[in-house]
C-alpha positions in Angstrom: -60.8 71.8 -2.5 -62.0 70.7 -5.9 -59.5 71.7 -8.7 -60.7 74.8 -10.7 -60.7 73.0 -14.0 -63.0 70.5 -12.4 -65.3 73.1 -10.9 -65.6 74.7 -14.3 -66.8 71.6 -15.8 -69.3 71.0 -13.0 -70.5 74.7 -13.4 -70.8 74.4 -17.2 -72.7 71.1 -16.8 -75.2 72.6 -14.3 -75.9 75.6 -16.5 -76.3 73.5 -19.5 -73.3 74.7 -21.4 -70.7 72.5 -23.0 -67.6 73.6 -24.9 -68.2 73.7 -28.6 -67.3 75.5 -31.7 -70.7 77.4 -31.6 -69.5 79.4 -28.6 -67.0 81.2 -30.7 -69.7 82.7 -32.8 -71.3 84.7 -30.0 -70.6 88.4 -30.0 -69.1 90.2 -27.2 -72.4 91.6 -25.9 -74.1 88.3 -25.8 -71.0 86.9 -24.1 -71.0 89.7 -21.5 -74.7 89.2 -20.7 -74.3 85.5 -20.4 -71.3 85.9 -18.1 -73.1 88.3 -15.9 -76.2 86.0 -15.6 -73.8 83.1 -15.0 -72.1 84.9 -12.1 -75.4 85.8 -10.4 -76.6 82.3 -10.7 -73.4 80.9 -9.3 -73.5 83.2 -6.2 -77.0 82.2 -5.4 -76.3 78.5 -5.9 -73.0 78.7 -3.8 -74.7 80.3 -0.9 -77.5 77.7 -0.9 -74.9 75.0 -0.8 -72.5 76.5 1.6 -74.9 77.6 4.4 -75.9 74.1 5.4 -72.3 72.9 5.1 -71.1 75.6 7.5 -73.8 74.6 10.0 -72.7 70.9 9.9 -69.0 71.9 10.2 -69.6 74.0 13.3 -71.5 71.1 14.9 -68.7 68.7 14.1 -66.2 71.0 15.6 -68.2 71.5 18.7 -68.6 67.7 19.0 -64.9 67.0 18.5 -63.9 69.7 21.0 -66.3 68.1 23.6 -64.8 64.6 22.9 -61.3 65.8 23.2 -62.1 67.6 26.5 -63.6 64.5 27.7 -60.5 62.4 26.8 -58.2 64.9 28.4 -60.3 65.0 31.6 -60.4 61.2 31.9 -56.5 60.8 31.0 -57.2 58.5 28.1 -55.7 60.7 25.5 -52.1 60.4 26.8 -52.6 56.6 27.0 -53.8 56.4 23.4 -50.8 58.6 22.3 -48.5 56.3 24.1 -50.1 53.1 22.7 -49.9 54.6 19.3 -46.3 55.6 19.8 -45.5 52.1 21.1 -47.2 50.5 18.2 -45.2 52.6 15.8 -42.0 51.8 17.7 -42.9 48.1 17.6 -43.4 48.2 13.9 -40.1 50.0 13.5 -38.3 47.3 15.6 -40.0 44.6 13.6 -38.9 46.2 10.3 -35.3 46.3 11.7 -35.5 42.7 12.9 -36.8 41.7 9.5 -34.0 43.5 7.7 -31.5 41.8 10.0 -33.0 38.4 9.4 -32.8 39.1 5.6 -29.1 39.9 5.9 -28.5 36.7 8.0 -30.5 34.6 5.6 -28.5 36.0 2.7 -25.2 35.4 4.6 -26.3 31.8 5.4 -27.2 31.2 1.8 -23.7 32.4 0.8 -22.2 30.1 3.4 -24.3 27.1 2.3 -23.2 27.7 -1.3 -19.6 27.8 -0.1 -20.0 24.6 1.9 -21.6 23.0 -1.1 -18.6 23.9 -3.1 -16.2 22.6 -0.5 -18.2 19.5 0.0 -18.1 18.9 -3.8 -14.4 19.4 -3.7 -14.0 16.9 -0.9 -16.1 14.4 -2.8 -13.9 14.9 -5.9 -10.9 14.3 -3.8 -12.4 11.3 -2.1 -13.2 9.9 -5.5 -9.7 10.4 -6.8 -8.3 8.9 -3.6 -10.6 5.9 -3.9 -9.5 5.5 -7.6 -5.9 5.8 -6.6 -6.4 3.3 -3.8 -7.9 0.9 -6.3 -5.0 1.5 -8.8 -2.5 1.0 -6.0 -4.3 -2.2 -4.8 -4.1 -3.5 -8.3 -0.5 -2.4 -8.6 0.3 -4.3 -5.4 -1.3 -7.4 -6.6 0.6 -7.2 -9.8 3.8 -6.5 -7.9 3.2 -9.5 -5.6 2.6 -11.7 -8.6 5.8 -10.5 -10.3 7.9 -10.9 -7.2 6.6 -14.5 -6.7 7.4 -15.3 -10.3 10.8 -13.8 -10.0 11.5 -15.8 -6.9 10.6 -18.8 -9.1 13.0 -17.5 -11.8 15.8 -17.6 -9.2 14.8 -21.1 -8.0 14.7 -22.3 -11.6 18.2 -20.9 -12.4 19.5 -22.5 -9.2 18.1 -25.8 -10.3 19.6 -25.4 -13.7 23.0 -24.6 -12.2 22.8 -27.7 -10.1 21.9 -29.8 -13.1 24.9 -28.4 -15.0 27.1 -29.1 -12.1 25.9 -32.6 -11.9 26.5 -33.1 -15.7 30.0 -31.8 -15.2 30.7 -34.1 -12.3 29.3 -37.2 -14.2 31.2 -36.3 -17.2 34.4 -36.0 -15.3 33.8 -39.6 -14.0 33.1 -40.8 -17.4 29.9 -42.5 -16.3 27.3 -40.3 -17.9 25.2 -42.3 -20.6 23.9 -40.8 -23.8 20.3 -41.1 -22.5 21.1 -39.3 -19.3 22.8 -36.5 -21.3 19.7 -36.1 -23.5 17.4 -36.2 -20.4 19.4 -33.4 -18.7 19.4 -31.3 -21.8 15.7 -31.6 -22.1 15.3 -30.5 -18.5 17.5 -27.5 -19.1 15.6 -26.5 -22.1 12.3 -26.7 -20.2 13.7 -24.6 -17.4 15.0 -22.0 -19.8 11.7 -21.8 -21.6 9.9 -21.4 -18.2 12.3 -18.7 -17.1 11.8 -16.9 -20.4 8.1 -17.0 -20.0 8.4 -15.7 -16.5 10.6 -12.8 -17.6 7.9 -11.7 -20.2 4.9 -11.6 -18.0 2.3 -9.4 -19.7 0.2 -6.9 -18.0 2.4 -6.5 -14.9 3.1 -2.9 -14.3 5.0 -1.3 -11.4 5.3 2.3 -10.3 8.5 4.2 -11.0 10.7 5.1 -8.1 9.4 7.9 -5.9 12.1 10.3 -6.7 15.1 11.0 -8.9 17.3 10.2 -5.9 15.8 6.8 -5.6 16.1 6.3 -9.3 19.7 7.2 -9.5 20.9 5.9 -6.3 23.9 3.5 -6.7 22.7 0.0 -6.2 24.4 -2.6 -3.9 26.9 0.1 -2.9 29.1 -2.2 -0.8 31.3 -5.3 -1.1 28.9 -8.2 -1.1 31.6 -10.8 -0.5 33.0 -8.9 2.4 29.6 -8.5 3.9 28.9 -12.2 3.6 32.1 -12.8 5.5 31.0 -10.3 8.2 27.7 -12.1 8.6 29.2 -15.5 8.9 31.7 -14.1 11.4 28.8 -12.7 13.5 27.1 -16.1 13.5 30.4 -17.9 14.4 30.8 -15.5 17.4 27.3 -16.2 18.7 27.8 -20.0 18.2 31.1 -19.8 20.1 29.5 -17.9 23.0 26.6 -20.3 23.2 28.8 -23.4 22.6 27.1 -24.2 19.4 23.8 -23.2 17.6 21.5 -25.3 19.8 20.3 -22.6 22.3 20.1 -20.0 19.5 18.0 -22.1 17.2 16.0 -23.9 19.8 14.7 -20.6 21.5 12.4 -20.3 18.5 9.4 -22.6 17.8 10.1 -23.0 14.1 13.7 -23.9 13.3 16.1 -24.5 10.3 15.2 -27.6 8.3 11.5 -27.0 8.8 9.8 -26.4 5.4 7.6 -23.6 6.7 10.5 -22.1 8.5 12.5 -22.0 5.3 9.6 -20.3 3.5 9.4 -17.7 6.2 13.2 -17.2 5.9 12.7 -16.5 2.2 10.0 -13.9 3.0 12.3 -12.1 5.4 15.3 -12.5 3.2 13.5 -10.9 0.3 12.9 -7.8 2.5 16.5 -7.7 3.6 17.7 -8.0 0.0 15.6 -5.0 -1.0 17.2 -3.0 1.9 20.6 -4.1 0.9 20.2 -3.4 -2.8 18.9 0.2 -2.2 20.8 1.1 0.9 17.6 1.6 2.7 16.7 1.2 6.4 15.6 -2.1 8.0 13.3 -1.6 10.9 12.0 -3.9 13.7 9.2 -2.6 15.8 8.4 -4.2 19.2 5.0 -3.6 21.0 3.8 -5.2 24.2 3.6 -4.8 28.0 6.1 -3.8 30.7 8.3 -6.8 29.6 8.8 -5.2 26.2 9.3 -1.8 27.9 12.2 -3.3 30.0 10.7 -2.5 33.3 12.8 -3.3 36.5 15.8 -2.9 34.3 17.9 -0.2 32.8 16.4 0.6 29.3 19.9 0.1 27.9 19.5 -3.6 28.9 16.3 -4.3 27.2 16.3 -7.0 24.5 15.6 -4.3 21.8 18.6 -2.2 22.8 20.8 -5.2 23.0 19.8 -6.5 19.5 20.2 -3.1 18.0 23.7 -2.7 19.4 24.6 -6.2 18.2 23.3 -5.9 14.5 23.4 -2.2 13.7 27.2 -2.2 12.9 26.7 -5.3 10.7 23.9 -3.8 8.6 25.7 -0.5 8.6 28.7 -2.1 6.8 26.2 -2.6 4.0 24.9 0.9 4.2 21.6 -0.1 5.7 20.2 1.7 8.7 19.2 -1.0 11.2 16.6 0.2 13.8 14.8 -1.6 16.7 11.9 0.5 18.1 10.7 -0.2 21.6 7.0 0.7 22.0 6.3 -1.4 25.1 3.8 0.2 27.5 3.4 -0.7 31.2 0.2 -1.7 32.8 -0.5 1.4 34.8 -2.2 3.0 31.8 -4.5 0.1 31.6 -3.4 -1.2 28.3 -3.5 -4.8 27.1 -3.1 -6.7 23.8 -6.9 -6.4 23.4 -6.8 -2.6 22.8 -3.2 -2.2 21.6 -3.2 -4.4 18.6 -5.8 -2.1 16.9 -3.2 0.6 17.0 -0.2 -1.2 15.5 0.2 1.1 12.6 0.3 4.2 14.8 2.4 2.6 17.6 5.1 1.0 15.4 4.9 3.0 12.2 4.0 1.9 8.6 7.7 1.7 7.7 8.6 -1.3 9.7 9.9 -4.5 8.2 9.4 -6.9 11.2 6.9 -6.5 14.1 7.2 -8.1 17.6 4.4 -8.8 19.9 4.8 -9.7 23.7 2.0 -9.9 26.3 2.9 -13.0 28.2 1.2 -12.1 31.5 -2.0 -10.7 30.0 -3.1 -13.6 27.9 -5.6 -15.8 29.7 -8.7 -16.8 27.8 -7.5 -19.0 25.0 -10.3 -18.0 22.6 -9.6 -14.3 23.1 -5.9 -14.8 22.8 -6.1 -16.8 19.5 -8.6 -14.2 18.1 -6.1 -11.4 18.9 -3.0 -13.3 17.6 -4.7 -14.0 14.2 -6.0 -10.5 13.9 -2.7 -9.0 14.7 -0.8 -11.2 12.2 -3.3 -10.3 9.5 -3.3 -6.7 10.2 0.5 -6.5 10.3 0.8 -8.3 7.0 -1.5 -5.7 5.3 0.6 -2.8 6.5 2.5 -0.8 3.7 5.6 -2.9 3.9 4.0 -6.2 4.7 6.1 -6.6 7.9 6.9 -10.0 9.4 4.8 -10.8 12.5 6.7 -12.5 15.3 6.1 -13.2 18.9 8.1 -13.2 22.2 7.0 -15.1 25.3 8.9 -15.2 28.6 7.8 -18.7 29.3 8.0 -21.9 27.2 10.1 -24.2 29.3 9.5 -26.9 26.8 8.4 -27.2 23.2 4.7 -27.8 24.0 4.4 -24.9 26.3 6.0 -22.6 23.8 3.7 -23.9 21.1 0.7 -23.4 23.3 1.6 -19.8 23.9 1.1 -19.1 20.3 -1.4 -21.6 19.1 -1.9 -25.2 20.5 -3.2 -26.5 17.0 -0.3 -25.0 15.0 -2.7 -23.4 12.6 -1.2 -20.0 12.8 2.3 -21.3 11.9 0.8 -23.5 9.2 -1.2 -20.7 7.6 1.2 -17.8 8.2 4.6 -19.3 8.8 5.5 -18.7 5.2 5.3 -15.0 6.0 7.9 -15.4 8.7 5.5 -16.0 11.7 7.4 -17.5 14.6 7.8 -17.1 18.4 10.8 -16.9 20.7 10.3 -18.5 24.1 12.9 -17.2 26.5 13.3 -20.4 28.6 13.1 -22.9 25.8 16.7 -23.1 24.6 18.5 -22.4 27.8 16.5 -25.1 29.7 18.2 -27.6 27.4 21.7 -26.5 28.6 21.1 -26.5 32.3 19.0 -23.4 33.2 17.1 -24.5 36.3 14.0 -22.4 35.7 12.6 -19.0 36.7 13.8 -17.8 40.1 13.5 -14.1 41.0 16.9 -12.4 41.2 18.9 -15.6 40.4 22.1 -15.1 38.4 23.1 -17.3 35.5 21.5 -18.8 32.3 23.2 -22.2 32.6 26.2 -21.0 30.6 27.0 -17.4 31.7 26.9 -15.3 34.8 26.7 -11.9 33.1 26.0 -10.5 29.6 28.8 -10.2 27.1 29.0 -6.5 27.6 28.8 -6.9 31.4 32.2 -8.6 31.4 33.8 -5.1 31.0 31.6 -3.6 33.9 32.3 -3.3 37.7 31.4 -6.1 40.0 28.0 -4.5 41.1 26.9 -3.8 37.6 28.1 -7.3 36.4 25.9 -8.9 39.0 22.9 -6.9 37.9 23.5 -7.8 34.3 23.7 -11.5 35.3 20.1 -11.8 36.3 17.7 -13.8 34.1 14.5 -12.8 35.9 14.2 -9.9 38.2 10.8 -11.0 39.1 8.2 -11.7 36.5 10.1 -9.3 34.3 13.2 -10.7 32.6 16.6 -9.3 33.6 19.5 -8.3 31.3 20.9 -11.9 30.8 17.3 -13.1 30.1 17.0 -10.4 27.5 20.3 -11.3 26.0 19.0 -14.8 25.3 16.0 -13.3 23.2 18.3 -10.8 21.5 20.9 -13.3 20.5 18.2 -15.8 19.3 16.5 -13.3 17.1 19.9 -11.9 15.9 21.0 -15.5 14.9 17.6 -15.9 13.1 17.9 -12.6 11.2 21.6 -13.3 10.1 20.5 -16.6 8.7 18.0 -14.6 6.6 20.7 -12.2 5.7 22.8 -15.1 4.2 19.7 -16.1 2.2 19.3 -12.5 1.0 22.9 -12.5 -0.1 22.3 -15.8 -2.0 19.3 -14.3 -3.7 21.2 -11.3 -4.8 24.2 -13.3 -6.0 22.0 -15.7 -8.0 20.3 -12.9 -9.6 23.5 -11.2 -10.6 24.9 -14.5 -11.9 21.8 -15.0 -14.1 22.1 -11.4 -15.4 25.7 -11.3 -16.3 26.5 -9.3 -13.2 24.3 -6.3 -14.4 23.5 -4.5 -11.2 20.9 -2.3 -13.0 18.5 -5.3 -13.1 18.4 -5.4 -9.3 16.2 -2.4 -9.4 13.5 -4.3 -11.3 13.9 -7.3 -9.1 13.8 -5.4 -5.8 11.8 -2.2 -6.0 12.4 0.7 -3.7 8.8 0.4 -2.6 8.4 -2.9 -0.7 5.9 -5.4 -1.9 2.5 -5.2 -0.1 0.0 -7.9 0.6 -3.7 -7.8 0.4 -6.3 -9.9 2.2 -6.5 -12.1 -1.0 -2.9 -13.2 -0.4 -3.9 -14.6 3.0 -5.9 -17.7 3.9 -9.4 -17.4 5.3 -9.3 -16.6 9.0 -9.9 -19.4 11.4 -9.9 -17.9 15.0 -10.6 -14.2 14.5 -14.0 -12.4 13.9 -14.6 -12.8 10.2 -15.9 -9.2 9.8 -12.9 -7.7 11.5 -10.3 -10.1 9.9 -12.0 -9.7 6.6 -11.3 -6.0 6.3 -9.1 -4.9 3.4 -7.1 -2.7 5.6 -5.7 -2.6 9.1 -7.6 -0.5 11.7 -7.1 3.2 11.9 -6.1 4.7 15.2 -4.5 7.5 17.1 -2.8 6.7 20.4 -1.7 9.7 22.4 0.4 7.5 24.8 4.1 7.6 24.6 6.0 6.3 22.7 4.5 6.0 19.3 6.5 5.9 16.1 3.8 6.2 13.3 1.3 8.6 12.0 -2.1 8.7 13.8 -5.2 8.2 11.4 -7.6 10.1 13.7 -7.0 13.9 13.6 -8.0 16.6 16.1 -9.9 19.3 14.1 -9.5 23.0 14.8 -12.7 24.5 16.3 -12.7 27.2 13.6 -12.0 24.8 10.7 -14.5 25.5 7.9 -15.1 21.7 7.7 -15.8 21.3 11.4 -19.4 20.2 11.6 -19.5 21.4 15.2 -18.2 24.9 14.6 -20.1 27.4 16.8 -20.6 24.7 19.4 -17.0 24.3 20.5 -16.7 27.3 22.6 -14.5 26.7 25.6 -10.9 26.7 26.8 -10.2 23.6 24.6 -8.8 20.2 25.3 -5.2 20.0 26.4 -2.4 17.5 26.1 -1.7 15.6 29.3 1.4 13.6 30.2 1.9 11.4 33.3 5.1 10.9 35.3 8.1 9.1 34.1 8.6 5.5 35.1 11.2 4.7 37.9 11.2 1.0 37.6 15.0 0.8 37.4 17.5 -0.8 39.9 18.2 1.9 42.3 22.0 1.8 41.7 21.3 2.6 38.0 18.6 5.2 38.2 21.0 8.1 37.7 22.3 6.7 34.4 20.7 8.7 31.5 20.6 5.5 29.2 18.4 3.8 31.8 15.3 6.0 31.5 12.4 4.1 30.2 10.5 5.5 27.2 6.9 4.7 28.1 4.6 7.2 29.8 0.9 7.4 30.3 -0.5 10.4 28.4 -3.5 11.6 26.5 -5.7 14.6 25.9 -7.5 16.1 28.9 -10.9 17.9 29.1 -13.2 19.3 31.9 -16.4 21.2 32.0 -14.8 24.4 30.6 -13.0 22.7 27.7 -15.9 22.7 25.3 -16.4 20.2 22.4 -13.5 18.2 21.0 -13.8 17.4 17.3 -12.1 14.4 15.9 -11.9 13.7 12.2 -12.1 9.9 11.6 -10.5 8.0 8.8 -12.5 6.1 6.2 -13.9 3.0 7.7 -15.2 -0.4 6.3 -17.1 -1.6 9.2 -17.9 1.6 11.2 -16.4 0.3 14.5 -15.4 3.3 16.8 -13.7 2.9 20.2 -12.5 5.5 22.7 -10.1 4.6 25.5 -8.7 6.3 28.6 -5.2 6.2 30.1 -6.4 6.1 33.6 -6.2 2.4 34.5 -7.6 -1.0 33.6 -11.3 -0.2 34.3 -11.4 3.4 33.3 -13.8 2.9 30.5 -16.7 3.2 33.0 -15.4 6.8 33.9 -15.7 7.7 30.2 -19.3 6.4 30.1 -20.2 8.3 33.2 -18.8 11.6 32.2 -18.6 12.0 28.4 -21.1 13.0 25.9 -20.3 11.8 22.3 -21.7 12.7 18.9 -21.2 11.0 15.6 -21.9 14.0 13.3 -25.2 15.4 14.7 -26.3 12.1 16.3 -25.8 11.8 20.0 -24.5 8.3 20.9 -26.5 6.8 23.8 -25.5 3.1 23.9 -21.9 3.4 25.0 -20.5 0.1 26.3 -17.3 -0.7 28.1 -14.8 -2.9 26.3 -11.1 -3.9 26.9 -11.5 -2.5 30.5 -10.1 0.9 29.7 -12.2 1.7 26.6 -15.8 2.5 25.4 -17.4 1.0 22.3 -19.1 4.0 20.7 -20.4 2.1 17.6 -20.0 -1.5 16.6 -20.7 -1.1 12.9 -22.5 1.3 10.6 -26.2 1.8 11.6 -29.1 3.8 10.1 -28.2 6.7 7.8 -24.8 7.6 9.3 -21.8 6.5 7.2 -18.7 7.9 5.6 -19.6 6.9 2.1 -19.6 10.6 1.0 -16.5 11.6 3.0 -14.8 11.6 6.3 -17.2 11.9 9.4 -16.4 13.5 12.8 -16.7 12.6 16.3 -17.7 15.2 18.9 -16.6 14.7 22.6 -17.4 16.8 25.6 -17.9 16.6 29.4 -21.5 16.1 30.5 -23.1 18.9 32.5 -22.0 18.3 36.1 -19.5 15.7 35.0 -16.0 15.1 36.1 -12.9 15.8 33.9 -11.7 12.9 31.7 -8.7 11.9 29.6 -8.6 10.1 26.3 -5.7 7.9 25.2 -6.9 6.2 22.0 -9.5 6.6 19.4 -9.8 3.4 17.3 -11.7 2.8 14.0 -12.2 0.0 11.6 
């Protein structure tokens, strides 16, 4: 219907009238006549218009009725209605889906923003850590420089004291000429000037003690003279037992009087002096095969336990906690030196002062062995406390054989002997006093028929303790040879440490407070710049600034693993949402029973090493591993299931590096898989830690992981 106002305008226009001021001038009659005429005209006009419209409308209604009847008879109308209803419902569903997608998109954007914030925080932390690492590295270099200078200081003072003593002696004999006196006085003045210069080295800064306790701890809190007496007494006891120092000294390749040996003793002694000054611990960590673990013996009789029982009371009298850690691992897990040396930090701990290596029966290919020896030496020296790398071999019936078991060319001792590198060969010293050579189960080392502590045991136990070699494994008496030789070696270094401390106090008027500056509570660390260029080992691997990172889930380990298992729901887990499953579980194998049957019930005889790892099957889902920062990008995954179990991992594992699925897995070291040799393509950890994802292949068998290694 047309609005009335509009109709009025239309009507006015048709009749020729327009609203104007003139209309107000018409009188009532004229307006009445006009309105009457207007009404008649409108009625006539409306009828003429409406009649045809009514006819058309009736026709349309008739046609529409006919069409609707046709649709109803044919059944199409319900279908059309259903289609229309379905279309409407579809549109409604699409609207709902669109709204849901919008909500998800908004939530996703919020999560991306949150992740960006977290990523930025992580980058900030990484930058700070890198800066701190650089500062620490510089500090370590400065500290190393200072320590070397201070050793020179002590040497200069000692030289000066010798000159003074010589002057006094010659004066007493009245044979000292005026020229000689003047010459000696000039020498003394030169030494004093050099010492003064060394004491005022500019630009050398060292970090303050970690805690107030360390800063205020009483230094050298024991009677140094009495301790020296105790050390000498220990050495005299060993010499008497072995009928002189010959066996004890000759069991080692490098011996007293050798210049490189004496440099190595100074390196060890400096560490011991630090422990003595601060009343700290002194830790030896031993890693190796079943020989190191003490198999076929009571654990109590291993060389580590014997050496700890011998030296712990001695160090304890100086308030130093002496420890020997046994991290030997039997062969049933498939381990060898090739994979284990990569995990030295995790296996032995970053807090060790001396590291021992022993894989006598695993070392075949000379090139591989020399590569491993040099890598291990360098990586050990670059650990936090720059521990002393030393070796133990069950063979070495003569000097040449012992030398060949370390390095036939002597390069390793020439290059690293000043850091204490040496090797103890079990048969080398005792062969010189009548030991007839390795015979399984034979009793007697040429001088004794049982161990020192075995003399108090019953006859059966005495005989067991008198065995030098059970089979290929040494027996308790053989282990005593090694324990005593190392103990004699370390007590020699202890006497040198006492000399260093005494010399320092004498040159500082007995002021013990100066000891803190000479021997910091934090041990001096070494960098690769302190080491010679590698000769045998892979230049890329040996040229790294830090030792490898690793987590070894086998038992025992004494250090912190650098590879971490990430919670499936962790916000920083890149595989979050893909990790659904029951999860990977810890797995531990059976305890060892390689103990003489008469001693198996003794609690002190139980061995420490056990095959273990983390276990996954088809239901476990995805395991996420957070990797430490790497220089080269080398990644290796190992299995605890035997010497060739690396193939089982290749056949049954799927591995991702971030979002890249790794396809070129290769078996290495028998039990391991090389995931990546070095950084390739776009993937790296230059912007932060990266992650390894591990799962069982569809239809694959369960698998276990013992190590993850990185460099």
